[in-house]
N, CA and C atoms as a LAMMPS dump frame, in Angstrom:
ITEM: TIMESTEP
0
ITEM: NUMBER OF ATOMS
618
ITEM: BOX BOUNDS ff ff ff
-5.0000000000000000e+02 5.0000000000000000e+02
-5.0000000000000000e+02 5.0000000000000000e+02
-5.0000000000000000e+02 5.0000000000000000e+02
ITEM: ATOMS id mol type element x y z
1 1 1 N 0.606 -1.085 -0.005
2 1 2 C 0.297 -0.25 -0.134
3 1 3 C 0.727 1.093 0.134
4 2 1 N 1.932 1.323 0.888
5 2 2 C 2.892 2.363 0.771
6 2 3 C 3.305 2.686 -0.484
7 3 1 N 3.779 1.635 -1.232
8 3 2 C 4.354 1.71 -2.573
9 3 3 C 3.198 2.424 -3.594
10 4 1 N 2.173 1.973 -3.527
11 4 2 C 0.788 2.618 -4.343
12 4 3 C 1.036 4.021 -4.126
13 5 1 N 0.777 4.213 -2.751
14 5 2 C 0.773 5.76 -2.134
15 5 3 C 1.679 6.639 -2.64
16 6 1 N 2.905 5.822 -2.752
17 6 2 C 3.924 6.932 -3.111
18 6 3 C 4.207 7.423 -4.559
19 7 1 N 3.603 6.014 -5.341
20 7 2 C 3.54 6.161 -6.736
21 7 3 C 2.192 7.311 -7.244
22 8 1 N 1.378 7.349 -6.553
23 8 2 C 0.382 8.35 -6.845
24 8 3 C 0.832 9.608 -6.534
25 9 1 N 1.589 9.638 -5.633
26 9 2 C 1.955 11.148 -5.215
27 9 3 C 3.108 11.899 -5.784
28 10 1 N 4.077 10.751 -6.615
29 10 2 C 5.073 11.044 -7.348
30 10 3 C 4.153 11.683 -8.798
31 11 1 N 3.416 10.664 -9.048
32 11 2 C 2.383 10.887 -10.466
33 11 3 C 1.628 12.235 -10.12
34 12 1 N 1.339 12.738 -9.039
35 12 2 C 0.546 14.049 -8.63
36 12 3 C 1.673 15.182 -8.666
37 13 1 N 2.608 14.996 -8.409
38 13 2 C 3.779 15.782 -8.47
39 13 3 C 4.216 16.421 -9.714
40 14 1 N 4.305 15.3 -10.511
41 14 2 C 4.76 15.496 -11.899
42 14 3 C 3.877 16.002 -12.519
43 15 1 N 2.504 15.811 -12.634
44 15 2 C 1.382 16.536 -13.188
45 15 3 C 1.433 18.142 -12.748
46 16 1 N 1.689 18.218 -11.453
47 16 2 C 1.536 19.623 -11.388
48 16 3 C 2.56 20.453 -11.647
49 17 1 N 3.667 19.757 -11.768
50 17 2 C 4.677 20.641 -12.141
51 17 3 C 4.7 20.84 -13.772
52 18 1 N 4.345 19.682 -14.31
53 18 2 C 3.899 19.993 -16.151
54 18 3 C 2.736 21.07 -16.212
55 19 1 N 1.839 21.249 -15.562
56 19 2 C 0.962 22.279 -15.464
57 19 3 C 1.481 23.737 -14.997
58 20 1 N 2.572 23.898 -14.063
59 20 2 C 2.779 25.068 -13.541
60 20 3 C 4.353 25.485 -14.73
61 21 1 N 4.608 24.582 -15.271
62 21 2 C 5.788 24.943 -16.396
63 21 3 C 5.41 25.432 -17.696
64 22 1 N 4.055 24.661 -18.208
65 22 2 C 3.425 25.104 -18.88
66 22 3 C 2.396 26.469 -19.137
67 23 1 N 1.698 26.436 -17.959
68 23 2 C 1.368 27.58 -17.595
69 23 3 C -0.232 28.046 -18.49
70 24 1 N -0.191 28.09 -19.593
71 24 2 C -1.421 28.205 -20.453
72 24 3 C -2.161 26.922 -20.681
73 25 1 N -3.537 27.143 -20.564
74 25 2 C -4.463 25.831 -21.026
75 25 3 C -4.634 26.047 -22.412
76 26 1 N -5.185 25.129 -22.869
77 26 2 C -5.575 25.122 -24.626
78 26 3 C -6.909 25.297 -24.341
79 27 1 N -7.363 26.14 -25.44
80 27 2 C -8.962 26.415 -25.609
81 27 3 C -9.625 26.032 -26.912
82 28 1 N -10.678 25.795 -26.746
83 28 2 C -11.362 25.441 -28.195
84 28 3 C -12.606 26.009 -28.093
85 29 1 N -12.937 26.588 -29.343
86 29 2 C -13.993 27.639 -29.524
87 29 3 C -14.649 27.054 -30.965
88 30 1 N -15.93 27.07 -31.21
89 30 2 C -16.723 26.714 -32.316
90 30 3 C -17.741 27.569 -32.528
91 31 1 N -17.896 28.122 -33.554
92 31 2 C -18.8 29.203 -33.975
93 31 3 C -19.524 28.434 -35.208
94 32 1 N -20.853 28.678 -35.407
95 32 2 C -21.6 28.367 -36.083
96 32 3 C -22.513 29.453 -36.496
97 33 1 N -23.038 29.256 -38.003
98 33 2 C -24.346 29.758 -38.419
99 33 3 C -25.145 29.067 -39.493
100 34 1 N -26.384 29.026 -39.233
101 34 2 C -27.133 28.253 -40.361
102 34 3 C -27.668 29.603 -41.627
103 35 1 N -27.215 29.133 -42.75
104 35 2 C -27.396 29.741 -43.884
105 35 3 C -28.611 29.288 -44.879
106 36 1 N -29.368 30.15 -45.095
107 36 2 C -30.559 29.633 -45.925
108 36 3 C -30.485 29.685 -47.523
109 37 1 N -29.578 28.541 -47.713
110 37 2 C -29.123 28.268 -49.103
111 37 3 C -28.523 26.675 -48.992
112 38 1 N -28.381 26.193 -50.057
113 38 2 C -28.153 24.488 -50.148
114 38 3 C -26.581 24.48 -49.772
115 39 1 N -26.13 23.656 -49.143
116 39 2 C -24.798 23.544 -48.635
117 39 3 C -23.865 23.489 -49.601
118 40 1 N -24.074 22.616 -50.855
119 40 2 C -22.939 22.88 -51.865
120 40 3 C -22.966 24.423 -52.299
121 41 1 N -24.015 25.024 -52.559
122 41 2 C -23.489 26.446 -52.8
123 41 3 C -22.763 26.985 -51.97
124 42 1 N -22.844 27.05 -50.485
125 42 2 C -21.994 27.65 -49.547
126 42 3 C -20.69 27.062 -49.388
127 43 1 N -20.573 26.07 -49.842
128 43 2 C -19.278 25.122 -49.83
129 43 3 C -18.311 25.892 -51.05
130 44 1 N -19.223 26.174 -52.211
131 44 2 C -18.596 26.442 -53.48
132 44 3 C -18.069 28.267 -53.181
133 45 1 N -18.442 28.591 -51.911
134 45 2 C -18.013 29.81 -51.672
135 45 3 C -16.415 29.825 -51.009
136 46 1 N -16.544 28.823 -50.203
137 46 2 C -15.345 28.722 -49.187
138 46 3 C -14.428 27.654 -49.613
139 47 1 N -14.625 26.97 -50.881
140 47 2 C -14.032 25.408 -51.037
141 47 3 C -12.497 25.76 -51.147
142 48 1 N -12.211 26.946 -51.764
143 48 2 C -10.971 27.507 -52.279
144 48 3 C -10.21 27.839 -51.212
145 49 1 N -9.19 26.877 -50.794
146 49 2 C -8.538 27.268 -49.463
147 49 3 C -7.653 28.894 -49.755
148 50 1 N -7.225 28.77 -50.995
149 50 2 C -6.606 30.079 -51.111
150 50 3 C -7.316 31.415 -51.133
151 51 1 N -8.522 31.107 -51.298
152 51 2 C -9.394 32.638 -51.266
153 51 3 C -10.267 32.651 -50.081
154 52 1 N -9.792 33.765 -49.353
155 52 2 C -10.753 33.844 -48.172
156 52 3 C -11.452 35.4 -48.327
157 53 1 N -11.617 35.628 -49.412
158 53 2 C -12.357 37.219 -49.62
159 53 3 C -13.846 37.125 -49.172
160 54 1 N -14.24 36.291 -48.776
161 54 2 C -15.62 36.174 -48.191
162 54 3 C -15.505 36.711 -46.478
163 55 1 N -14.203 36.795 -46.058
164 55 2 C -14.272 37.061 -44.658
165 55 3 C -13.996 38.713 -44.702
166 56 1 N -15.004 39.73 -43.983
167 56 2 C -14.822 41.195 -44.088
168 56 3 C -13.478 41.955 -43.868
169 57 1 N -12.79 41.288 -43.006
170 57 2 C -11.546 41.927 -42.419
171 57 3 C -10.191 41.674 -43.47
172 58 1 N -10.456 40.761 -44.372
173 58 2 C -9.389 40.505 -45.053
174 58 3 C -9.093 41.106 -46.492
175 59 1 N -8.573 41.328 -46.495
176 59 2 C -8.213 42.36 -48.001
177 59 3 C -7.516 41.43 -49.069
178 60 1 N -6.614 40.748 -48.63
179 60 2 C -5.98 39.635 -49.766
180 60 3 C -5.747 38.323 -49.156
181 61 1 N -6.041 37.552 -49.885
182 61 2 C -5.466 36.042 -49.664
183 61 3 C -4.859 35.035 -51.081
184 62 1 N -3.938 34.36 -50.345
185 62 2 C -3.415 33.426 -51.743
186 62 3 C -2.717 32.498 -51.113
187 63 1 N -2.612 30.99 -51.762
188 63 2 C -1.897 30.265 -51.321
189 63 3 C -1.074 29.343 -52.349
190 64 1 N 0.212 28.381 -52.016
191 64 2 C 0.943 28.635 -53.018
192 64 3 C 0.741 27.069 -53.823
193 65 1 N 0.091 26.212 -53.117
194 65 2 C -0.585 24.803 -53.78
195 65 3 C -2.211 24.595 -54.07
196 66 1 N -2.79 25.936 -53.755
197 66 2 C -4.424 25.786 -53.924
198 66 3 C -4.972 24.547 -52.604
199 67 1 N -5.898 23.541 -53.074
200 67 2 C -5.942 22.63 -51.978
201 67 3 C -5.372 21.384 -51.704
202 68 1 N -4.138 21.448 -52.255
203 68 2 C -3.314 20.215 -52.022
204 68 3 C -2.899 20.299 -50.433
205 69 1 N -2.586 19.673 -50.217
206 69 2 C -2.457 19.184 -48.339
207 69 3 C -0.799 19.784 -48.523
208 70 1 N -0.46 20.687 -47.16
209 70 2 C 0.593 21.207 -47.379
210 70 3 C 0.831 22.67 -47.879
211 71 1 N -0.297 23.434 -48.474
212 71 2 C -0.414 24.237 -49.11
213 71 3 C -0.278 25.325 -48.393
214 72 1 N 0.589 26.493 -48.325
215 72 2 C 0.61 27.544 -47.361
216 72 3 C 0.239 28.769 -47.721
217 73 1 N -0.905 29.245 -47.278
218 73 2 C -1.729 30.437 -47.291
219 73 3 C -1.35 31.806 -46.479
220 74 1 N -1.765 32.925 -47.411
221 74 2 C -1.093 34.111 -46.65
222 74 3 C -2.32 35.048 -46.505
223 75 1 N -2.76 35.321 -45.326
224 75 2 C -3.812 36.123 -45.301
225 75 3 C -3.357 37.405 -44.97
226 76 1 N -3.604 38.497 -45.905
227 76 2 C -3.434 39.933 -45.462
228 76 3 C -4.735 40.608 -44.94
229 77 1 N -4.799 41.135 -44.049
230 77 2 C -5.973 41.928 -43.451
231 77 3 C -5.871 43.148 -43.815
232 78 1 N -7.107 44.112 -43.668
233 78 2 C -7.366 45.313 -44.026
234 78 3 C -6.494 46.507 -43.414
235 79 1 N -6.042 46.027 -42.098
236 79 2 C -5.467 46.98 -41.254
237 79 3 C -3.874 46.879 -41.394
238 80 1 N -3.591 45.699 -42.046
239 80 2 C -2.031 45.465 -42.63
240 80 3 C -1.389 44.234 -41.68
241 81 1 N -2.262 43.609 -40.86
242 81 2 C -1.508 42.418 -40.44
243 81 3 C -1.733 41.365 -41.274
244 82 1 N -0.887 40.433 -41.221
245 82 2 C -0.949 39.121 -41.878
246 82 3 C -0.934 37.677 -40.689
247 83 1 N -1.598 36.483 -41.368
248 83 2 C -1.098 35.478 -40.769
249 83 3 C -1.228 34.305 -41.779
250 84 1 N -0.083 33.605 -41.584
251 84 2 C 0.096 32.573 -42.351
252 84 3 C -0.167 31.352 -41.704
253 85 1 N -0.831 30.261 -42.6
254 85 2 C -1.323 28.967 -41.98
255 85 3 C -0.869 27.641 -43.296
256 86 1 N -0.973 26.866 -42.849
257 86 2 C -0.885 25.787 -44.02
258 86 3 C -2.017 24.553 -43.857
259 87 1 N -2.115 23.853 -45.191
260 87 2 C -3.491 23.024 -45.213
261 87 3 C -2.921 21.731 -44.778
262 88 1 N -3.816 21.358 -43.482
263 88 2 C -3.392 20.263 -42.995
264 88 3 C -4.193 18.968 -43.679
265 89 1 N -5.563 19.104 -43.889
266 89 2 C -6.406 18.244 -44.202
267 89 3 C -7.346 18.959 -45.049
268 90 1 N -7.721 18.099 -46.234
269 90 2 C -8.542 18.813 -47.159
270 90 3 C -9.649 17.458 -47.576
271 91 1 N -11.042 17.89 -47.239
272 91 2 C -12.104 16.534 -47.483
273 91 3 C -12.984 17.287 -48.606
274 92 1 N -13.052 17.066 -49.639
275 92 2 C -13.984 17.726 -50.67
276 92 3 C -15.631 17.045 -50.411
277 93 1 N -15.428 15.831 -50.247
278 93 2 C -16.652 15.068 -50.126
279 93 3 C -17.399 15.365 -48.804
280 94 1 N -16.678 15.764 -47.673
281 94 2 C -17.149 15.878 -46.664
282 94 3 C -17.372 17.661 -46.173
283 95 1 N -17.05 18.282 -47.111
284 95 2 C -17.051 19.69 -47.135
285 95 3 C -16.401 20.321 -46.176
286 96 1 N -15.043 20.034 -45.963
287 96 2 C -14.268 20.391 -44.836
288 96 3 C -12.749 20.579 -45.136
289 97 1 N -12.173 21.316 -44.404
290 97 2 C -10.793 21.714 -44.381
291 97 3 C -10.248 22.221 -42.897
292 98 1 N -8.95 21.491 -42.889
293 98 2 C -8.2 21.737 -41.483
294 98 3 C -6.985 22.487 -42.038
295 99 1 N -6.687 23.555 -41.025
296 99 2 C -5.356 24.47 -41.077
297 99 3 C -4.558 24.382 -39.877
298 100 1 N -3.412 24.624 -40.023
299 100 2 C -2.518 25.026 -38.815
300 100 3 C -2.023 26.309 -38.839
301 101 1 N -1.744 26.972 -38.048
302 101 2 C -1.08 28.311 -37.833
303 101 3 C 0.517 28.149 -38.252
304 102 1 N 1.182 29.101 -38.848
305 102 2 C 2.5 29.294 -39.201
306 102 3 C 3.108 30.08 -38.343
307 103 1 N 2.782 31.572 -38.891
308 103 2 C 3.183 32.838 -38.261
309 103 3 C 2.103 33.824 -38.337
310 104 1 N 2.005 34.322 -37.522
311 104 2 C 1.221 35.976 -37.267
312 104 3 C 2.284 37.185 -37.117
313 105 1 N 1.714 38.036 -37.701
314 105 2 C 2.765 39.555 -37.747
315 105 3 C 2.405 40.103 -36.414
316 106 1 N 3.544 41.051 -35.914
317 106 2 C 3.566 41.567 -34.935
318 106 3 C 3.038 43.024 -35.132
319 107 1 N 2.244 43.638 -34.028
320 107 2 C 1.825 44.773 -33.893
321 107 3 C 2.39 45.752 -32.979
322 108 1 N 3.423 45.288 -32.248
323 108 2 C 4.343 46.004 -31.472
324 108 3 C 4.731 45.057 -30.284
325 109 1 N 5.306 45.643 -29.034
326 109 2 C 5.904 45.028 -28.198
327 109 3 C 5.269 45.472 -26.743
328 110 1 N 5.433 44.586 -25.785
329 110 2 C 5.276 45.036 -24.459
330 110 3 C 6.362 44.463 -23.476
331 111 1 N 6.414 45.307 -22.612
332 111 2 C 7.967 45.009 -21.756
333 111 3 C 7.03 44.354 -20.53
334 112 1 N 7.68 43.137 -20.34
335 112 2 C 7.245 42.365 -19.169
336 112 3 C 8.215 41.583 -18.457
337 113 1 N 8.588 42.037 -17.155
338 113 2 C 9.55 41.248 -16.468
339 113 3 C 10.794 42.16 -17
340 114 1 N 11.589 41.281 -17.689
341 114 2 C 13.051 41.999 -18.147
342 114 3 C 13.116 41.841 -19.807
343 115 1 N 11.699 41.673 -20.325
344 115 2 C 11.853 41.165 -21.931
345 115 3 C 11.177 42.162 -22.429
346 116 1 N 11.179 42.262 -23.555
347 116 2 C 10.349 43.116 -24.411
348 116 3 C 9.456 41.907 -25.254
349 117 1 N 8.384 41.511 -25.279
350 117 2 C 7.478 40.464 -26.038
351 117 3 C 6.797 40.912 -27.231
352 118 1 N 6.639 40.453 -28.316
353 118 2 C 6.009 40.591 -29.302
354 118 3 C 4.497 40.297 -28.9
355 119 1 N 3.568 41.777 -29.486
356 119 2 C 2.296 41.196 -29.654
357 119 3 C 2.068 40.756 -30.958
358 120 1 N 1.327 39.77 -31.037
359 120 2 C 0.656 39.087 -32.62
360 120 3 C -0.545 39.874 -32.533
361 121 1 N -0.553 40.063 -34.128
362 121 2 C -1.831 40.493 -34.558
363 121 3 C -2.951 39.981 -34.205
364 122 1 N -3.251 38.691 -34.498
365 122 2 C -4.312 37.56 -33.781
366 122 3 C -3.42 37.171 -32.481
367 123 1 N -4.131 37.707 -31.14
368 123 2 C -3.097 37.685 -29.926
369 123 3 C -3.284 36.162 -29.219
370 124 1 N -2.845 35.057 -30.363
371 124 2 C -2.662 33.73 -29.929
372 124 3 C -1.303 33.143 -29.944
373 125 1 N -0.932 32.076 -29.78
374 125 2 C 0.596 31.411 -29.989
375 125 3 C 0.167 30.829 -31.158
376 126 1 N 1.36 30.638 -32.109
377 126 2 C 1.112 29.704 -33.333
378 126 3 C 1.414 28.132 -32.947
379 127 1 N 1.647 28.225 -31.546
380 127 2 C 1.96 26.65 -31.134
381 127 3 C 0.854 26.106 -30.849
382 128 1 N 0.649 24.801 -31.581
383 128 2 C -0.782 24.053 -31.378
384 128 3 C -2.005 24.723 -31.83
385 129 1 N -2.078 25.987 -32.714
386 129 2 C -3.005 26.466 -33.08
387 129 3 C -3.603 26.201 -34.4
388 130 1 N -5.012 25.734 -34.597
389 130 2 C -5.499 25.3 -35.681
390 130 3 C -6.869 25.624 -35.85
391 131 1 N -7.415 25.239 -37.225
392 131 2 C -8.834 25.641 -37.283
393 131 3 C -9.422 24.623 -38.274
394 132 1 N -10.868 24.288 -38.135
395 132 2 C -11.325 23.522 -39.066
396 132 3 C -12.761 24.13 -39.502
397 133 1 N -12.792 24.238 -40.668
398 133 2 C -14.185 24.861 -41.439
399 133 3 C -14.798 23.957 -42.092
400 134 1 N -16.215 23.842 -41.791
401 134 2 C -16.996 22.845 -42.721
402 134 3 C -18.224 23.236 -42.707
403 135 1 N -18.872 22.597 -43.898
404 135 2 C -20.424 22.849 -44.233
405 135 3 C -20.996 21.486 -43.978
406 136 1 N -22.324 21.308 -43.532
407 136 2 C -23.496 20.599 -43.552
408 136 3 C -24.715 20.623 -43.92
409 137 1 N -25.049 19.673 -44.736
410 137 2 C -26.684 20.203 -45.029
411 137 3 C -27.52 19.961 -43.981
412 138 1 N -28.466 20.535 -43.651
413 138 2 C -29.495 20.724 -42.592
414 138 3 C -30.791 20.728 -43.438
415 139 1 N -31.613 19.889 -44.098
416 139 2 C -32.944 20.117 -44.382
417 139 3 C -32.92 21.063 -45.69
418 140 1 N -31.863 21.079 -46.457
419 140 2 C -31.928 22.18 -47.702
420 140 3 C -31.24 23.431 -47.128
421 141 1 N -30.816 23.676 -46.285
422 141 2 C -30.14 24.627 -45.36
423 141 3 C -28.403 24.347 -45.224
424 142 1 N -27.621 25.303 -45.146
425 142 2 C -26.231 25.056 -44.727
426 142 3 C -26.021 25.277 -43.22
427 143 1 N -25.154 24.528 -42.515
428 143 2 C -24.781 24.494 -41.341
429 143 3 C -23.323 24.825 -41.353
430 144 1 N -22.855 26.037 -41.122
431 144 2 C -21.656 26.17 -41.533
432 144 3 C -20.837 26.016 -40.041
433 145 1 N -19.856 25.561 -39.96
434 145 2 C -19.218 25.092 -38.267
435 145 3 C -17.737 25.748 -38.477
436 146 1 N -17.096 26.336 -37.639
437 146 2 C -15.708 27.011 -37.473
438 146 3 C -15.309 26.824 -36.264
439 147 1 N -14.261 25.854 -36.141
440 147 2 C -13.327 25.575 -34.887
441 147 3 C -12.413 25.91 -34.844
442 148 1 N -11.833 26.602 -33.77
443 148 2 C -10.542 26.997 -33.354
444 148 3 C -9.896 26.314 -32.009
445 149 1 N -8.912 25.87 -32.138
446 149 2 C -7.98 25.339 -31.04
447 149 3 C -6.616 26.197 -31.084
448 150 1 N -6.792 26.725 -29.708
449 150 2 C -5.408 27.738 -29.49
450 150 3 C -4.912 28.072 -28.148
451 151 1 N -3.777 28.311 -28.014
452 151 2 C -3.333 28.998 -26.729
453 151 3 C -3.292 30.309 -26.828
454 152 1 N -3.155 30.923 -25.459
455 152 2 C -2.934 32.479 -25.452
456 152 3 C -1.426 32.711 -26.074
457 153 1 N -1.138 34.07 -26.146
458 153 2 C 0.081 34.196 -26.837
459 153 3 C 1.008 34.214 -26.104
460 154 1 N 1.074 34.338 -24.697
461 154 2 C 2.161 33.966 -24.17
462 154 3 C 1.986 32.942 -23.035
463 155 1 N 2.414 31.671 -23.377
464 155 2 C 2.077 30.426 -22.683
465 155 3 C 2.803 30.211 -21.254
466 156 1 N 3.635 31.084 -21
467 156 2 C 4.207 31.029 -19.683
468 156 3 C 2.992 31.56 -18.663
469 157 1 N 3.505 31.333 -17.438
470 157 2 C 2.667 31.886 -16.179
471 157 3 C 2.862 33.234 -16.132
472 158 1 N 1.63 33.857 -15.488
473 158 2 C 1.662 35.384 -15.217
474 158 3 C 2.182 36.168 -16.538
475 159 1 N 1.476 36.116 -17.887
476 159 2 C 1.64 37.167 -19.07
477 159 3 C 0.966 38.102 -18.818
478 160 1 N 1.597 39.18 -19.343
479 160 2 C 0.881 40.24 -19.482
480 160 3 C -0.364 40.615 -20.026
481 161 1 N -1.076 41.609 -19.568
482 161 2 C -2.696 41.502 -20.056
483 161 3 C -2.687 41.407 -21.701
484 162 1 N -1.685 42.056 -22.315
485 162 2 C -1.667 42.115 -23.685
486 162 3 C -1.613 40.779 -24.342
487 163 1 N -1.125 39.759 -23.851
488 163 2 C -0.997 38.23 -24.303
489 163 3 C -1.54 37.63 -23.352
490 164 1 N -2.597 37.783 -22.683
491 164 2 C -3.562 37.214 -21.675
492 164 3 C -4.425 36.379 -22.143
493 165 1 N -5.234 35.762 -21.456
494 165 2 C -6.446 34.455 -21.714
495 165 3 C -7.596 35.555 -22.562
496 166 1 N -7.907 36.727 -21.934
497 166 2 C -9.061 37.396 -22.232
498 166 3 C -8.867 38.032 -23.513
499 167 1 N -7.689 38.537 -24.035
500 167 2 C -7.443 38.908 -25.186
501 167 3 C -7.408 37.887 -26.366
502 168 1 N -6.802 37.019 -26.057
503 168 2 C -6.916 35.94 -26.866
504 168 3 C -8.592 35.32 -27.074
505 169 1 N -9.328 35.084 -26.245
506 169 2 C -10.236 34.757 -26.29
507 169 3 C -11.306 35.664 -27.334
508 170 1 N -11.08 37.009 -27.018
509 170 2 C -11.802 37.919 -27.709
510 170 3 C -11.287 38.062 -29.29
511 171 1 N -10.035 37.918 -29.517
512 171 2 C -9.43 37.959 -30.91
513 171 3 C -9.972 36.88 -31.314
514 172 1 N -10.099 35.513 -31.039
515 172 2 C -10.478 34.548 -31.675
516 172 3 C -12.19 34.688 -32.108
517 173 1 N -12.939 35.154 -31.021
518 173 2 C -14.423 35 -30.919
519 173 3 C -14.798 36.137 -32.287
520 174 1 N -14 37.094 -32.462
521 174 2 C -14.18 38.118 -33.403
522 174 3 C -13.68 37.908 -34.658
523 175 1 N -12.784 37.25 -34.83
524 175 2 C -12.084 36.786 -36.155
525 175 3 C -13.271 35.534 -36.567
526 176 1 N -13.767 34.821 -35.863
527 176 2 C -14.695 33.269 -36.384
528 176 3 C -15.904 34.3 -36.528
529 177 1 N -16.414 35.013 -35.689
530 177 2 C -17.812 35.603 -35.787
531 177 3 C -17.919 36.273 -37.323
532 178 1 N -16.955 37.344 -37.379
533 178 2 C -16.963 38.242 -38.514
534 178 3 C -16.92 37.464 -39.78
535 179 1 N -15.905 36.361 -39.771
536 179 2 C -16.013 35.439 -40.904
537 179 3 C -17.254 34.728 -41.385
538 180 1 N -18.231 34.003 -40.222
539 180 2 C -19.215 33.617 -40.466
540 180 3 C -20.036 34.276 -41.223
541 181 1 N -20.222 35.609 -40.45
542 181 2 C -21.202 36.862 -41.085
543 181 3 C -21.1 36.842 -42.354
544 182 1 N -19.784 37.192 -42.743
545 182 2 C -19.218 37.752 -44.089
546 182 3 C -19.863 36.836 -45.091
547 183 1 N -19.634 35.406 -44.695
548 183 2 C -19.972 34.316 -45.427
549 183 3 C -21.272 34.347 -45.592
550 184 1 N -22.213 34.499 -44.746
551 184 2 C -23.814 34.215 -44.718
552 184 3 C -24.154 35.506 -45.405
553 185 1 N -23.575 37.062 -45.306
554 185 2 C -23.772 37.994 -46.125
555 185 3 C -23.663 37.614 -47.733
556 186 1 N -23.1 36.692 -48.022
557 186 2 C -23.058 36.277 -49.599
558 186 3 C -24.276 36.056 -50.056
559 187 1 N -24.993 35.558 -49.044
560 187 2 C -26.572 35.074 -49.43
561 187 3 C -27.914 35.624 -48.901
562 188 1 N -27.432 36.366 -48.01
563 188 2 C -28.209 37.484 -47.186
564 188 3 C -27.622 38.655 -46.667
565 189 1 N -27.872 39.617 -47.124
566 189 2 C -26.983 41.06 -47.18
567 189 3 C -27.834 41.195 -45.346
568 190 1 N -28.785 40.994 -44.816
569 190 2 C -29.283 41.289 -43.657
570 190 3 C -28.755 40.66 -42.38
571 191 1 N -27.778 39.593 -42.569
572 191 2 C -27.329 38.682 -41.573
573 191 3 C -26.443 39.945 -40.773
574 192 1 N -26.284 39.512 -39.478
575 192 2 C -25.259 40.499 -38.657
576 192 3 C -24.48 39.401 -38.034
577 193 1 N -23.509 39.798 -37.238
578 193 2 C -22.781 39.158 -36.076
579 193 3 C -23.542 38.335 -35.427
580 194 1 N -24.449 39.096 -34.726
581 194 2 C -25.205 38.406 -33.817
582 194 3 C -25.975 37.217 -34.187
583 195 1 N -26.175 36.954 -35.281
584 195 2 C -26.743 35.899 -36.022
585 195 3 C -25.606 34.524 -35.686
586 196 1 N -24.63 34.769 -35.317
587 196 2 C -23.46 33.715 -35.071
588 196 3 C -23.425 33.259 -33.698
589 197 1 N -23.41 31.947 -33.64
590 197 2 C -23.61 31.336 -32.714
591 197 3 C -22.059 30.538 -32.152
592 198 1 N -21.901 31.018 -30.787
593 198 2 C -20.538 30.507 -30.171
594 198 3 C -21.301 29.208 -29.529
595 199 1 N -20.89 27.927 -29.801
596 199 2 C -21.781 26.759 -29.513
597 199 3 C -20.881 26.001 -28.352
598 200 1 N -19.598 26.091 -28.29
599 200 2 C -18.748 25.754 -27.44
600 200 3 C -17.46 26.762 -27.138
601 201 1 N -16.944 26.817 -26.128
602 201 2 C -16.179 27.524 -25.307
603 201 3 C -15.254 27.187 -24.349
604 202 1 N -14.421 26.453 -24.231
605 202 2 C -13.73 25.794 -23.255
606 202 3 C -12.336 25.269 -23.076
607 203 1 N -11.859 25.042 -22.131
608 203 2 C -10.53 24.526 -22.036
609 203 3 C -10.835 23.098 -22.213
610 204 1 N -9.466 22.76 -22.971
611 204 2 C -9.501 21.297 -23.483
612 204 3 C -8.008 20.787 -22.754
613 205 1 N -8.001 19.59 -22.919
614 205 2 C -6.715 18.946 -22.275
615 205 3 C -5.7 18.554 -23.187
616 206 1 N -5.807 18.894 -24.491
617 206 2 C -5.033 18.52 -25.666
618 206 3 C -4.941 19.353 -26.627
């Protein structure tokens, strides 16, 4: 019994040490919108990985290999920020694709402790950050789901406010919501950002 207790104690200490060392939890957010249009028509608007002109904040987008897995996409935003990601999975039959972040441009720095830290345009870490965009038929209408998995910008303990949890959450929510609104407005100009639903927003373990 003593050996089992000692083993359990050691595991608990190691787990606690890992949590303290890593600092930042991983988040998962899913935004959805129902569009009154056939799913294949909606998919036709977003199925080109290199074209995100349907997002109202994006000025230009391009990819080096189209819808081929490994294709690198550069998104340039109207305010000058840039995001680079690469295509991880593409499933035309299921009307979905998955991408992973590669880099995010900086909008300045913040002095924290003894360091000057970059403030990324989209306030999240590129480490482990990904997105999945999909369309499903729901009785002749299209249910569009946009999922994001991410860490805050500064993954260490005690980050500055500019690189913390609240800023990351607000940035991701704004990016997903505006994107789905812009897509829906392709079919209905009266759609607003309030029509986008955040159906999941939680901390995950992986």
